C-alpha positions as CSV (number, residue, x, y, z in Angstrom):
1,M,1.0,-20.3,33.8
2,I,-2.5,-19.6,36.0
3,L,-4.1,-15.8,36.1
4,K,-6.9,-15.8,38.9
5,G,-9.8,-13.3,38.5
6,K,-13.2,-12.4,41.0
7,K,-15.1,-15.6,40.0
8,T,-12.3,-17.8,38.4
9,I,-8.9,-19.2,37.5
10,L,-7.1,-19.3,34.6
11,R,-5.4,-22.5,34.6
12,P,-3.3,-25.2,31.8
13,I,-6.0,-27.7,30.4
14,R,-5.0,-31.5,31.2
15,I,-5.4,-35.0,30.0
16,S,-8.0,-35.4,32.9
17,D,-10.1,-32.5,30.8
18,T,-10.7,-35.1,28.3
19,L,-14.2,-36.1,29.5
20,N,-15.5,-32.9,29.7
21,F,-14.8,-31.5,26.8
22,V,-16.3,-35.0,25.4
23,K,-19.3,-34.4,26.9
24,W,-19.9,-30.4,25.9
25,S,-18.5,-31.4,22.3
26,R,-21.7,-34.2,21.9
27,D,-24.2,-31.5,23.6
28,S,-26.0,-29.5,20.6
29,D,-26.7,-27.0,23.1
30,V,-23.6,-26.5,24.3
31,N,-21.4,-27.0,20.4
32,K,-23.9,-25.1,18.3
33,F,-22.0,-22.3,19.3
34,T,-18.8,-23.6,17.8
35,T,-17.8,-26.3,15.6
36,R,-21.1,-28.0,15.6
37,R,-19.2,-31.3,16.0
38,K,-19.4,-34.1,18.2
39,S,-15.8,-34.9,19.3
40,N,-14.4,-38.3,20.7
41,K,-11.8,-38.7,23.3
42,K,-9.1,-40.0,21.1
43,E,-10.1,-36.4,19.1
44,I,-10.0,-33.7,22.2
45,E,-6.5,-35.7,23.9
46,K,-4.9,-35.6,21.0
47,W,-5.4,-32.1,21.0
48,I,-5.1,-31.2,24.4
49,K,-1.4,-33.0,24.0
50,S,-1.0,-30.7,20.9
51,I,-1.0,-27.4,23.3
52,P,2.3,-26.4,24.5
53,K,4.1,-27.7,21.1
54,D,1.6,-24.7,19.5
55,K,3.4,-20.9,19.8
56,T,1.2,-19.3,18.2
57,Q,-1.4,-20.3,20.7
58,K,-2.8,-19.3,24.7
59,Q,-4.5,-21.8,26.0
60,F,-6.6,-22.2,29.3
61,A,-9.0,-24.4,30.8
62,I,-11.7,-22.0,32.7
63,E,-12.3,-23.5,36.4
64,T,-14.4,-21.6,39.6
65,K,-12.7,-21.1,42.4
66,E,-14.0,-23.9,44.0
67,G,-12.2,-26.7,41.1
68,M,-15.0,-27.1,39.9
69,H,-13.4,-27.0,35.2
70,I,-16.8,-25.2,32.9
71,G,-15.0,-24.7,29.7
72,S,-12.1,-22.5,28.0
73,I,-10.4,-20.0,26.8
74,Q,-8.2,-18.9,24.1
75,L,-5.5,-16.7,22.1
76,L,-5.5,-18.7,19.2
77,E,-2.9,-17.5,16.1
78,I,-1.1,-14.8,17.6
79,N,0.8,-12.7,15.2
80,K,3.5,-11.3,17.8
81,P,5.2,-9.1,14.2
82,D,1.3,-7.3,14.0
83,K,0.7,-7.8,17.8
84,N,-2.9,-9.2,17.1
85,A,-4.5,-12.7,17.7
86,L,-8.4,-14.4,18.0
87,F,-10.2,-14.6,21.0
88,A,-12.1,-17.5,22.2
89,I,-14.5,-18.8,24.8
90,F,-16.7,-21.4,25.7
91,I,-18.4,-22.6,28.8
92,G,-20.2,-26.2,28.1
93,D,-21.0,-26.5,31.3
94,K,-24.3,-24.4,31.4
95,D,-25.0,-24.6,34.5
96,Y,-22.8,-21.3,34.5
97,W,-24.1,-19.9,32.0
98,S,-25.6,-15.8,32.7
99,S,-23.4,-16.1,35.3
100,G,-20.4,-14.1,35.3
101,Y,-18.5,-16.4,34.8
102,G,-17.7,-15.5,31.3
103,Y,-16.8,-12.1,32.3
104,D,-14.4,-12.6,34.6
105,A,-12.3,-15.2,32.7
106,S,-12.7,-12.5,29.2
107,R,-11.3,-9.6,32.0
108,L,-9.0,-12.1,32.8
109,L,-7.4,-13.5,29.6
110,I,-8.2,-9.5,27.7
111,D,-5.9,-7.7,30.5
112,H,-3.3,-10.4,29.8
113,A,-3.4,-10.0,26.1
114,F,-3.0,-6.7,25.9
115,N,-0.6,-5.8,29.3
116,K,1.2,-8.1,29.7
117,M,1.9,-9.8,25.6
118,K,1.3,-6.3,24.8
119,L,-0.8,-7.2,21.9
120,H,-2.3,-4.3,20.0
121,K,-6.0,-6.0,18.8
122,L,-7.8,-8.8,20.0
123,Y,-10.7,-10.4,16.9
124,L,-13.5,-13.2,17.0
125,N,-16.2,-14.6,15.0
126,V,-19.9,-15.2,16.5
127,Y,-22.9,-16.3,15.1
128,D,-25.8,-14.3,15.2
129,Y,-27.7,-16.2,16.8
130,N,-25.3,-16.5,20.3
131,K,-26.8,-13.3,21.5
132,R,-25.4,-13.9,25.0
133,A,-21.5,-14.3,23.6
134,I,-22.2,-11.1,21.2
135,G,-24.0,-9.5,24.6
136,L,-20.9,-10.3,26.5
137,Y,-18.6,-8.8,23.9
138,K,-20.2,-5.5,23.6
139,K,-19.6,-5.8,27.4
140,L,-16.1,-6.4,27.6
141,G,-15.7,-3.2,24.7
142,F,-15.4,-5.3,21.0
143,K,-17.4,-3.9,18.7
144,I,-18.3,-5.4,14.9
145,E,-16.5,-4.7,12.4
146,G,-18.0,-6.3,10.0
147,T,-20.6,-9.6,8.9
148,R,-20.2,-12.7,6.8
149,R,-23.6,-12.9,5.5
150,E,-25.2,-15.9,6.0
151,N,-22.1,-17.9,6.3
152,I,-23.6,-20.1,8.8
153,F,-26.1,-22.9,8.4
154,Y,-27.7,-24.2,11.1
155,N,-31.0,-25.4,12.1
156,N,-32.4,-25.7,8.1
157,K,-31.3,-22.2,8.6
158,F,-28.7,-20.0,7.4
159,H,-27.2,-17.6,9.3
160,D,-24.6,-14.1,8.9
161,E,-21.7,-14.5,11.2
162,Y,-20.2,-11.5,12.9
163,L,-16.8,-10.5,12.9
164,M,-15.8,-8.1,15.7
165,G,-12.2,-6.3,17.3
166,L,-11.1,-4.8,20.6
167,L,-8.5,-2.6,21.0
168,S,-5.7,-1.9,23.8
169,R,-6.2,1.4,23.5
170,E,-10.1,1.2,24.3
171,W,-9.2,-1.6,26.6
172,K,-7.9,1.0,28.7
173,K,-10.6,3.2,28.9
């Protein structure tokens, strides 16, 4: 499946994307917002090969209209009975930060989740020091539903982790 927006194209993640993911996982400016760990080529390839087998997720590479692979976006833990899923986005290429690509890609996948998949709720976790992502999520309509206080230890300091959610009726407004 391919989804097309104004600035981005969401397409299946390919083995040829491996080296980008490895590079981004090794960049501390990037990975501090995600797992905060480095991955190697073998781990990334194994992950990419596992994607089509897992029916509880939809994962896409984010490409610019010009064909540049800049990140990924996912619906994980898709729970059909409860009609919800974990939303995640990752812009690994720093040249594309704060340029509207994350917003465009997010709108595409959220619209697909609510209007095509008929999900009721999307939820996510975000670290308190990821101000850019928090701003994006609020712009998209996500609301803070809770806080895991001092749940993340990063840069010799404890940080809160926010739990955010978006309901389909809020999206349709």
